[in-house]
N, C-alpha and C positions, 0 to 999 in steps of 0.2 A: 448577618452575612449577606452580601450582595448577590443578587441573582445574575449569573453570567450567561444565560441562554441567548441574550441579545448580542453577545460579543463573540460567540463561538462560530468560526467560519464554516461554511457548508463543506469545504474540502475535508475537514477532519471528521465530520459526521458521516459522510458518504465515501470515505476513502476505500473501504473494503468492497463496496458495491462497484466502484469505478475499476478497481483492480480485477474483479471478477469479469467485468465486461471486457477489459483488455485481454484477459485470458481466453474468453470466448472468441474474440476476434482471432487470436493466435491459433486456437484450435480449428476454427473454420477456414483459416488460410493455410492449413496443413503445415503448421509450424512443428518444430522438433518437440517431441514429448518431454525430453530432458529439460528443455527451457520452461515448459509448463510446470514440471515438478519443482524445479529450483525456485521459480517465482511463487508457487503455492506455498512451499516450505518457508521461504523468506517472509511471505505475507502472514502466515500463521504465527511464526516466531515473533515477528514484529508486533502483531496485535496482542499477543500474550504478554510480551515485555511491557508494552505501553499500558495495558490494563493493570498489571501487577505493580507498575510504577506510579499509579495514581494514589498518592498518599495525601490525605487532607491536611496534615500538619506541615508537609514539605512538598509543595506542588512541583518543584523542579528536581526530580530524582533522575538518576542515571538510567534506570530501566525505561522510564517514560521517554527520555530523549533518544535513546538507542532504538526503542520500538518505533517511534515516529520516523526516524531517519531510515530505518530498515523498510518500513511500509512504503514511504515515498520513493525510496531507491528502487524497490521492486516494481512499483508502478511506472517510474520513469524508464527503466531499462525495458520493461515489458512493452511500454508504448512505442519506444524506438524500434524494438524488434517487430512489433505488429505493423508499424509503418513500412519497415523494410520488406515485410512479406506482402503487404497489400500494394505497395508502390515499388516494384523491383528496380526501377530506374534510379532511385536515390541511393 
């Protein structure tokens, strides 16, 4: 089996940390608490689905794909909301 550590991008390794930093920015900018709850729930569900979808015999499972999309969607929407809070003119 080939070692894949050289091919895994940084974004997948630190996705949860980046999402937590985005949530911290939203919290410090006095964002709506419901937005934080929705982002946190989406992040947790996405990470659980992605982890349970990691099957060594079939690397492209539905749970893995949905989990990754849900994680990155939570990060993207959270980042846009954080930008809107920090830079109100946009």
